N, C-alpha and C positions, 0 to 999 in steps of 0.2 A: 756769619760762620755758624755752622751747625754745633749744637751743644755736645753731640756725639764725638766731635773732633777732639774734645778735651779729655776724652777717656784715656787713661794710662799716661797722663802728662804730670808735669810738675808746674803748679800753678801758684802764683802769689795772689792772695785775695785782698783787694783794697777795702778800706773802712766802710765805704758806702755799702758795699755788698752785705756786710753784716748788720748795718742798720736796716736795710731792706728785709733781711731774713728775720731779725729779731722783732721788728715791728710789723711783721706779716704783711709787707706791702703787696697790694693787689696785682701789681704789674710784674714784680720780679721774685717774690718769695717762692713761688712754685719752681721756677728755674733753679734757684738756688738749693731748694730742698732736694730736687733732683741730683744736682751736682754733689751735694755732700752724703747722698745716700750711700751706704755701703754696697748696694747692689749695682751702682752706676759703673764702677770701674776701679782700678788701682791708681788713685790719683794721690800725688803727694801735695798737700795743701800747706802753703806757708803764709804768715802774716807777720807783723811786727808789734811790739808792745806798744808803739804809737797807735796802732789800731784800737787796742783796748781803751787808751785814753780818749781818742775821738768818739768811740761809740758810747762810752758812759758819761761824757761831758754834759750832754743835754739833761739826762736824768738827774745828774748831781745838781745842776743849776735849778732844776725844778723841784729839788728835794724829794725826789721819788726814790727812797733807798730800796724799797722792795724791787724796783725795776733795775736799779744798779746791781743788786745781789743776784737777780734773774740772769742779767746779761753776762755777769761774771761766771756763773754756773754754766751757762751755754757755751762760753768760750772753752771752759775746761772739758765739755762733753764732744766737742767737735773734733774730728780727726785731723789735727793740724799742728804744726810747729809754730811757736810764737817766738820770733827772734829779737834780740836787743840791738841797740844801736851801740856799736863800738867806735873806736878812733878812726879805723879805716872807713867805715860806712860813713861816718861824719865827713870825711875828707871828700869821699866819693860823692856824697849828697851835695856838698858845696859845689863840686866841679859841675855836676849835672845842673844845679840851680843857676850858676854862672853862665853856662852854655845856653840853656834853654828858657830861662826866665820863669821856670816853675816855682811855686810856693816851696817853702823849706820842707814842710811835712811830705809833699808829694815826691820831692827830690830824695829825701831819706827812704821813703817807701820804695822807690825804684832801685836805689842803691842796695837795699836789703834784698830785693828780688834778684839783682844780679849776683850779690855775693853768695846767695844760696843756689845759683844756677837754675833758677826757675825758667821754664820755657815760655810761659805765658804770664801776663800781669792782667788781671780781671778787674775792671773798674767801671765807671760810667763817666769818667771825666775825660771828655772829648779831646782836650788840649794835650793830654798825655800821648795821644796817637802820633804827635810829632817826634816822639822818642822811637827811634829805630833799633836800638841794641837789643831790644826784648819785644817779643810779640804782644802788643797791647790789644786787649779784647775788650770792647764795650759790652757790658751786660744786655744793654738795649738792643745790640746787634745779634744776640744769640737766638737762634731759632731751633725748634724741636726737630 
């Protein structure tokens, strides 16, 4: 899929994308920077509070408090909504997990994306392509 196809869309951004972006991953950071650029298009970005937890876990484990603080600041600067998990999302996540066998966190992330009516789910988790109720796009498949 061409990255330009994501212009003017509603996109749920999975945790791995932020890790790639914040850690300036050689393979993916440029694509993500382009996507988050205000010049790219009118995109509605959504993620969940789970994403924040996933992204800061490693720096917390490694006692890198400066990195944790930097990541939290970056989350605040990005043009996106961070959604919480409520009862309905928890039930939908459990249903997705039961049907597809995904991990609980992935199931919650998909449930959040659905509840926010996102058109795309951007990730690099290939198994999530099995889910057909939302267009799952692998970051590794995006081309310029």
